[in-house]
N, C-alpha and C positions, 0 to 999 in steps of 0.2 A: 240405057233405061234401067231403073232400079225395080225391085220386086214390088214397090209401092205404086208403080205406074207413073212415077214422076222422074224426069231427068235427074241424074246425080247432081248436076250443077244447081238445080232448083233446091234440092235438099240442103246443100251447103250454104245457101243464102238465108236459111232460117235463123233469125237472131237468137242468140243465147245470152243469158245474164253474164256479165263480166265482173266477177268478184274482185278482180285485181284493182278495179277503179275504187271500190270502197276500201279495200285493204290498204291501198296506197294512200288514201286520204287519212285514214286513221293512223297509219304506221309512222308518221312523222312526229317526233316528240312534242314539238310546240303545239301541233294540232291536237294531239292527245290531251295535253293540259287544258286546252280551250274547251274541248268536249267535256272533260271532267268538271270544269268550272260551271258549265251550263247544265249539268245534271241535277242541280238543285231546283230546276224549273223556272228560274228567273231569267229574263232577257237582259243581256249585257251589251254595252257598247263595244266598238272595236278597240277603243282606248283601254277599257277595263280588261278586255281579253288579251291585249298586248302585254299588260302588266302581269296577268296570270301566267302567260306563256314565257315571259322574260325576253320579249322581242320588241323591235321598234314598231311604231304604228304602221309604217309602210310595209314591213314584212308581215305584220298581222293581217293587213288587207289582202295580201296574196294568199295567205293560209285560209282565210275565211272564204275567199272565192272558191278555192279548191273544195272546201267542205260543203259549200253550197252546190257546186257542180255534181258532187257525189250524192246529193239529196239528204245529207245528214243534218243540216241546219237550215233555218229559214230566216229571212231578214224582213224587218218592218221598220217603217220610218215614222218618227214623231217629231214634228218641227224640224229643227236642224240636225237632229240626232238619228242615227241608224242603230237599231237594236237587233241582236242575234239571239236565237233560241234553238233548242233541239227541234227538228222539223215535226216530229210526231211522237205520241206516247209510245207507239210500237218501237220506234228507233231507240228511245230512251231505255226501254226494257231489254232490247238486244244489247245495248252498250253495257247495261248492268250485268248481263250474262257473260259478256266478253271479259268483264273485270274478274269474274269467277275464274276464268282460264288464266288471266294475267297474274293472279295472286296465288295460283295453285302451288307453286314451288318457291314462293318468296315469303320472307318474314314481314308481317304487316302489323305486329303488335307493338313495335317500338314507338315511344313518344306519346305524349298526352293527346295530341290531335288524332292520331290513329285510334287510340282507345275510345275517344269520344265518337268517332265515326262508326266504329264497330258497335257501340252501344245503341246509338239512334242517329239516323240521318235521313235526309230527304232523298228519295229516289225519284227524281223529276217532280212528282206531285203527291207521293204517298210515303208512308213511314216504312223505313227499312232498318236493317241492323238487328241487334239482339232484341230490342223492344218491338220492332216490327214483326219479327217471327213470333215473339211471345203473344202479341195481339191476336194473330191468326190462331195460335194454339188455344188461347182462352175462348175465342169465338167458336172453335170446334168443340171444346169441352162443354160449353153452354148450349151447344146445338143451334147456334145462330146461323152457321153455315154448315153444309154437308157436301160430301163428295170427295173424290180423290184429286190428285194433281192434274188429271186429264179433264175433269169436269167438276166444277164447284158451283153451288147455287146457294142463294139466300133462302133460309127457311121462313115459315110464318112467324115463329118467335123472333127471328132475326129482323124481319120487317117491322115488328112492333118495337123492338129495341132501337132500331135506326131512327124510327119516327120519334120516339121518346128522347132520343139524343139530339133531335133538332135537324134531322136530315130529310130533305124533300125527295123521297124515292120516286114519286111521279115525275119530277123534273129530271132526275137522273135517267129514268127509263126512256125519256124522250130524246136522249142523246144517242148518237150512233155508237158510242163506246160501250163495250160490255159492262154490265153492272158489277160483277165480281170476276176477278181474274187473279191468277197467281204469277208471281215474279220471283225468279230464283235469286236468292240473296248471296252476293259474292263473298261476304265475310262470314256468314253463318252456314253457308252451304245447304240451306234449307229455304223453303218458300215463305214469302210474306205476301200480304194482300195488296193487290193493285186494283185496276179497274176503276170505274166511276165511284164506287162505294169507298174504295181505299183512299181515293183523293178527297172525297167528302169528309171522311173521318178525320184525316189529318187537318183539313181546313177548320173543322169544328174544334179540334184540339187546340189549334192556335187561337181561334176566336174566344174560347173559354179561358185562355191563358194557362192551360195545362202544360204548355211548352212554348218555346220560342226558338227562332233560328239563331244559330251562331253567326256572328258577324264576319268570320274569317274562313268558314268552311261550310260543308254541307251538313254539319252536325246539328242535331236537334237537342236542345237543352230542356230536360223534363223537370217541371216543378214538383213539389211534394204532392200537390193536388193531382198532377198528372200521373205520378207513381201510383197513387191510390186508385185512380180511375183505371189504369192499365192492369192493375191487380184484380180489381173487382168487376170492371166493365159495367159499373152502375150508371146507367144512362141518365139518371136524375141527379148525378153528383153536382 
């Protein structure tokens, strides 16, 4: 009998999280490439993910099943096709943070694609990279948001700015997702804005054609209008 009053064998039966399941799922190179491809927020087919990972369709199916079992991805069906995506926003943000560790001692500046990703990219559904960090900095400077890395909130001027920019804040607040949240940027080693507002800002940037997605990577290609907007944050641009 233990000091808690429970038999020792009862204590040993208490389930504990097994991190090795997740580590094993992420640790295979092909599966890592698949997760990276899904980090732009779009759902992809098994065939598309097989091409991203450089494996056969049958091998891709096995990898995708392991990622599903680990709870990292979710599958949806549409007609004859099955699509896969990152399971939750929270998992996407964890993966972004893991990339920070993965690139800590590696050179990531070589090549045009890496430079484009470092400048601006989609982190699941919000803006990341140099311009994502700059967006948050400008919002702090204009006092649209306030708080530290532990607690961030939208201010009254920030609410007015978001509304003028065409964002439905009431709709965002009805979601279970936090309105404003910080995500640690793997390339800048600083935080960028995520949460429901971060996603809505990027969506609006795309709608206004201030930027577009790159066809071959997670990079976001900013137009001259987009550059002006990110510099001024003029919501009526």
